[in-house]
Rosetta silent file (secondary structure, phi, psi, omega in degrees, C-alpha in Angstrom):
SEQUENCE: MSKLDVNENMKIGIDLKTIGQIVSLVVAGATMWFTLKGDVSSIELKMDAISEKVDRMYNNTSMEVIETKLESYDEKFEDNKDLVKELRDIPSKVDNLQSLSENKADKVHYHSYAVKKDIKNYDKAIDSLSSQINKLKSIISGLEKKIKNTGSAF
SCORE:     score description
SCORE:     0.000 S_00000001
   1 L     0.000  140.129  179.626   52.256  -57.631  -36.963 S_00000001
   2 L   -97.567  148.214  179.631   53.786  -58.590  -33.718 S_00000001
   3 L   -96.550  144.568  176.502   51.859  -58.886  -30.536 S_00000001
   4 L   -86.891  120.877  177.841   52.931  -57.040  -27.338 S_00000001
   5 L   -96.044  109.196 -179.616   53.184  -59.407  -24.489 S_00000001
   6 L  -104.178  114.948  178.848   52.251  -57.517  -21.323 S_00000001
   7 L  -147.192 -170.217 -174.868   52.819  -59.381  -18.082 S_00000001
   8 L   -70.637  -32.260 -174.118   54.402  -58.969  -14.595 S_00000001
   9 L   -85.837    1.283 -175.718   57.887  -59.602  -15.758 S_00000001
  10 L   -73.091  137.723  177.275   57.815  -56.968  -18.469 S_00000001
  11 L  -113.792  137.099 -175.491   60.322  -54.142  -18.161 S_00000001
  12 L  -119.454  134.859  179.575   59.724  -50.617  -19.319 S_00000001
  13 L  -106.453  120.377 -179.478   62.590  -48.190  -19.755 S_00000001
  14 L  -119.787  124.476  177.075   61.660  -44.505  -18.902 S_00000001
  15 L   -86.500  172.471 -175.463   64.389  -41.926  -19.235 S_00000001
  16 H   -65.296  -33.860  178.779   64.729  -38.871  -16.948 S_00000001
  17 H   -60.925  -45.853  177.749   63.258  -36.522  -19.533 S_00000001
  18 H   -62.606  -41.644  177.431   60.001  -38.469  -19.698 S_00000001
  19 H   -59.250  -46.256 -179.710   59.813  -38.611  -15.855 S_00000001
  20 H   -61.878  -38.463  177.042   60.232  -34.807  -15.810 S_00000001
  21 H   -66.092  -41.173  179.228   57.397  -34.340  -18.389 S_00000001
  22 H   -60.287  -52.737 -177.547   55.093  -36.607  -16.307 S_00000001
  23 H   -59.876  -40.083  177.996   55.864  -34.672  -13.181 S_00000001
  24 H   -68.579  -34.208  173.613   55.361  -31.303  -14.874 S_00000001
  25 H   -62.487  -41.383  179.468   52.060  -32.566  -16.306 S_00000001
  26 H   -67.699  -43.352  178.339   50.841  -33.604  -12.842 S_00000001
  27 H   -63.158  -40.625  177.047   51.977  -30.264  -11.325 S_00000001
  28 H   -64.395  -40.257  177.743   50.224  -28.292  -14.163 S_00000001
  29 H   -62.289  -48.889  178.686   47.036  -30.354  -13.666 S_00000001
  30 H   -63.458  -42.409 -177.852   47.101  -29.773   -9.897 S_00000001
  31 H   -63.884  -45.367  179.863   47.772  -26.050  -10.353 S_00000001
  32 H   -66.156  -33.283  172.845   44.845  -25.697  -12.829 S_00000001
  33 H   -58.967  -53.790 -179.971   42.611  -27.600  -10.370 S_00000001
  34 H   -67.198  -33.421  176.244   43.277  -25.382   -7.500 S_00000001
  35 H   -63.026  -49.169  178.454   43.131  -22.218   -9.639 S_00000001
  36 H   -61.219  -44.108 -178.012   39.655  -23.254  -10.911 S_00000001
  37 H   -63.377  -37.156  178.434   38.458  -24.255   -7.508 S_00000001
  38 H   -66.046  -42.736  178.073   39.546  -20.800   -6.215 S_00000001
  39 H   -64.492  -36.101  175.355   37.778  -19.032   -9.061 S_00000001
  40 H   -65.139  -43.729  173.426   34.608  -20.967   -8.463 S_00000001
  41 H   -58.637  -43.810  179.680   34.762  -20.046   -4.746 S_00000001
  42 H   -62.094  -43.386 -177.613   35.266  -16.425   -5.615 S_00000001
  43 H   -66.742  -37.293  175.806   32.269  -16.446   -7.991 S_00000001
  44 H   -61.944  -40.995  178.266   30.149  -18.058   -5.235 S_00000001
  45 H   -65.551  -43.328  177.258   31.086  -15.393   -2.773 S_00000001
  46 H   -62.135  -40.918  179.490   30.203  -12.646   -5.304 S_00000001
  47 H   -63.382  -37.985 -179.974   26.849  -14.375   -6.070 S_00000001
  48 H   -62.949  -45.433 -178.465   26.176  -14.485   -2.310 S_00000001
  49 H   -65.996  -37.756 -178.730   26.967  -10.766   -1.956 S_00000001
  50 H   -70.211  -41.138  178.151   24.710   -9.879   -4.889 S_00000001
  51 H   -61.642  -38.568  173.673   21.927  -11.998   -3.502 S_00000001
  52 H   -59.965  -39.372  179.114   22.195  -10.203   -0.156 S_00000001
  53 H   -69.229  -39.689  174.521   22.003   -6.867   -1.882 S_00000001
  54 H   -60.125  -43.189  176.389   18.966   -7.930   -3.780 S_00000001
  55 H   -64.948  -36.234  177.752   17.292   -9.124   -0.577 S_00000001
  56 H   -71.340  -32.335  177.835   18.073   -5.822    1.127 S_00000001
  57 H   -65.658  -42.851 -176.434   16.675   -3.911   -1.813 S_00000001
  58 H   -67.416  -36.669 -176.950   13.521   -5.938   -1.677 S_00000001
  59 L   -93.319    9.907 -176.900   13.170   -5.554    2.006 S_00000001
  60 L   -65.824  142.944 -178.823   14.120   -1.960    1.962 S_00000001
  61 H   -65.390  -20.458 -179.449   11.716    0.372    3.779 S_00000001
  62 H   -59.525  -37.142  175.205   11.438    2.525    0.683 S_00000001
  63 H   -61.503  -43.596  176.139    9.110   -0.041   -0.786 S_00000001
  64 H   -60.367  -39.250 -178.922    7.048    0.003    2.399 S_00000001
  65 H   -66.656  -39.448  175.307    6.972    3.778    2.274 S_00000001
  66 H   -64.408  -44.144 -179.556    5.670    3.758   -1.323 S_00000001
  67 H   -66.743  -37.159  178.696    2.973    1.250   -0.403 S_00000001
  68 H   -65.085  -39.305  179.893    1.981    3.286    2.665 S_00000001
  69 H   -67.091  -40.988  176.805    1.797    6.450    0.606 S_00000001
  70 H   -61.923  -44.242  175.886   -0.318    4.728   -1.980 S_00000001
  71 H   -58.699  -41.837  178.447   -2.643    3.483    0.654 S_00000001
  72 H   -62.791  -42.429  175.402   -2.838    6.958    2.060 S_00000001
  73 H   -62.249  -41.113  177.617   -3.639    8.392   -1.384 S_00000001
  74 H   -56.082  -46.591  178.593   -6.342    5.779   -1.825 S_00000001
  75 H   -59.382  -46.871 -177.854   -7.961    6.905    1.495 S_00000001
  76 H   -64.714  -38.723 -179.775   -7.762   10.563    0.469 S_00000001
  77 H   -72.152  -36.807  175.626   -9.256    9.963   -2.894 S_00000001
  78 H   -65.881  -38.693  175.686  -12.142    8.026   -1.419 S_00000001
  79 H   -60.842  -40.866 -177.360  -12.667   10.946    1.064 S_00000001
  80 H   -70.599  -33.379  175.026  -12.606   13.365   -1.961 S_00000001
  81 H   -64.452  -40.258  176.006  -15.155   11.177   -3.751 S_00000001
  82 H   -62.007  -42.389 -175.715  -17.409   11.359   -0.716 S_00000001
  83 H   -69.786  -31.299  174.923  -16.947   15.047   -0.575 S_00000001
  84 H   -66.261  -40.488  178.841  -17.864   15.410   -4.279 S_00000001
  85 H   -57.781  -41.543  178.934  -21.015   13.434   -3.592 S_00000001
  86 H   -66.939  -34.988  179.912  -21.806   15.879   -0.850 S_00000001
  87 H   -70.785  -21.651  179.135  -21.055   18.772   -3.070 S_00000001
  88 L   -66.355  -23.330  174.214  -23.481   17.501   -5.673 S_00000001
  89 L   -71.763  -23.531 -173.132  -26.307   18.519   -3.260 S_00000001
  90 H   -58.858  -51.170 -178.542  -25.134   22.108   -3.227 S_00000001
  91 H   -52.165  -39.210  179.837  -26.662   23.083   -6.576 S_00000001
  92 H   -65.747  -41.255  176.901  -30.103   21.932   -5.453 S_00000001
  93 H   -64.086  -37.296 -177.836  -29.698   23.985   -2.214 S_00000001
  94 H   -67.902  -38.707  178.320  -28.569   26.940   -4.277 S_00000001
  95 H   -63.893  -34.763  173.343  -31.596   26.502   -6.519 S_00000001
  96 H   -67.606  -40.265  172.969  -33.782   26.654   -3.367 S_00000001
  97 H   -59.509  -38.525  179.984  -32.140   29.826   -2.276 S_00000001
  98 H   -63.782  -39.173  178.255  -32.837   31.299   -5.726 S_00000001
  99 H   -68.134  -26.983  178.537  -36.573   30.710   -5.440 S_00000001
 100 H   -71.300  -35.426 -172.210  -36.457   32.562   -2.022 S_00000001
 101 L  -122.375   93.957 -177.385  -34.701   35.555   -3.413 S_00000001
 102 L   -76.165  -23.595  177.417  -35.848   36.786   -6.753 S_00000001
 103 L   -65.706  -32.212 -176.119  -33.691   40.026   -6.610 S_00000001
 104 L  -105.424   25.261 -177.007  -30.603   37.899   -6.409 S_00000001
 105 H   -63.418  -36.466 -177.419  -31.693   35.317   -8.976 S_00000001
 106 H   -70.509  -41.501 -179.959  -29.029   36.121  -11.513 S_00000001
 107 H   -66.885  -37.970  179.188  -26.201   35.908   -8.940 S_00000001
 108 H   -69.892  -32.789 -178.897  -27.458   32.646   -7.457 S_00000001
 109 H   -66.406  -43.683  173.848  -27.968   31.138  -10.834 S_00000001
 110 H   -59.799  -44.675  174.113  -24.413   32.073  -11.777 S_00000001
 111 H   -56.460  -45.701 -177.212  -23.091   30.604   -8.559 S_00000001
 112 H   -65.592  -38.561  175.202  -24.967   27.430   -9.014 S_00000001
 113 H   -63.377  -38.554  178.169  -23.539   27.072  -12.509 S_00000001
 114 H   -68.135  -36.970  179.067  -19.998   27.667  -11.243 S_00000001
 115 H   -68.127  -42.860  175.786  -20.426   25.055   -8.524 S_00000001
 116 H   -56.613  -42.330 -179.877  -21.733   22.525  -11.017 S_00000001
 117 H   -64.286  -42.369 -177.166  -18.789   23.290  -13.267 S_00000001
 118 H   -62.615  -44.197 -178.474  -16.330   22.889  -10.247 S_00000001
 119 H   -64.466  -38.405  175.448  -17.867   19.517   -9.364 S_00000001
 120 H   -64.336  -36.650  176.681  -17.360   18.226  -12.849 S_00000001
 121 H   -64.810  -40.417  175.737  -13.842   19.414  -12.732 S_00000001
 122 H   -59.812  -45.734 -178.585  -13.370   17.672   -9.351 S_00000001
 123 H   -58.912  -45.026 -174.847  -14.826   14.468  -10.794 S_00000001
 124 H   -71.393  -40.963 -179.739  -12.430   14.534  -13.799 S_00000001
 125 H   -63.011  -42.339  178.045   -9.401   15.317  -11.475 S_00000001
 126 H   -66.361  -41.776  178.530  -10.274   12.391   -9.133 S_00000001
 127 H   -61.451  -43.055 -179.072  -10.656    9.984  -12.113 S_00000001
 128 H   -62.058  -43.625 -175.098   -7.311   11.181  -13.497 S_00000001
 129 H   -70.338  -35.811  176.105   -5.621   10.733  -10.073 S_00000001
 130 H   -62.626  -41.986  179.514   -7.261    7.279   -9.647 S_00000001
 131 H   -72.807  -25.491  176.760   -5.895    6.103  -12.962 S_00000001
 132 H   -69.913  -41.072  179.813   -2.432    7.548  -12.046 S_00000001
 133 H   -66.248  -40.630 -177.384   -2.538    5.487   -8.780 S_00000001
 134 H   -64.046  -43.645  178.195   -3.463    2.392  -10.706 S_00000001
 135 H   -57.251  -41.581  178.798   -0.507    2.967  -13.002 S_00000001
 136 H   -65.488  -41.095  176.491    1.805    3.366   -9.990 S_00000001
 137 H   -57.298  -47.839 -176.888    0.484    0.207   -8.505 S_00000001
 138 H   -64.306  -39.625 -178.964    1.160   -1.729  -11.732 S_00000001
 139 H   -65.814  -44.758  177.302    4.652   -0.322  -11.910 S_00000001
 140 H   -59.746  -43.003  179.476    5.357   -1.240   -8.279 S_00000001
 141 H   -70.670  -29.388  174.513    4.057   -4.742   -8.804 S_00000001
 142 H   -67.668  -40.123 -178.263    6.243   -5.053  -11.912 S_00000001
 143 H   -67.759  -38.873  179.253    9.236   -3.901   -9.916 S_00000001
 144 H   -67.210  -36.512  174.988    8.477   -6.384   -7.186 S_00000001
 145 H   -62.794  -43.943 -178.496    8.201   -9.239   -9.743 S_00000001
 146 H   -63.513  -43.501 -179.348   11.558   -8.193  -11.224 S_00000001
 147 H   -65.749  -44.592 -179.464   13.186   -8.122   -7.769 S_00000001
 148 H   -63.648  -38.200 -179.637   11.727  -11.529   -6.894 S_00000001
 149 H   -73.428  -28.125  176.410   12.882  -12.983  -10.256 S_00000001
 150 H   -72.468  -40.009 -178.708   16.298  -11.472   -9.752 S_00000001
 151 H   -69.870  -31.424  178.074   16.567  -12.819   -6.277 S_00000001
 152 H   -76.606  -16.093 -178.607   15.542  -16.365   -7.390 S_00000001
 153 H   -72.557  -23.995 -177.053   18.150  -16.330  -10.153 S_00000001
 154 L   -92.497    0.000    0.000   20.941  -16.581   -7.591 S_00000001
């Protein structure tokens, strides 16, 4: 095997075809570089636009409106619970009226029964609405987490 002697005086012969191939390789490499750089820039712009949309969705007043309505419903349900507590005293007052009026005993007793039944129905309705509000709160909190997670992915 012969050794190749590489030094300053060594001459290399390159024909025109090889020079053309080297130039075309450099041009192709530069073209790919700038194309990829443009694609990356385009993707970054799209990601910024998506991130802005997610931020707008998160800061949208509709979420504030939902939260305000839920707070309003909570206050109304608390008021209704207080009202039901006040209504619980009505049967005892009706019973007192019954003792005063023996002639109307049957009517008063029926009315007392109806009021007690209505109060039980109100209690059930309030409990049902409270559970629905809790479900809405958990859904909203889940949506907020998804929005936060989506926003942080960009």
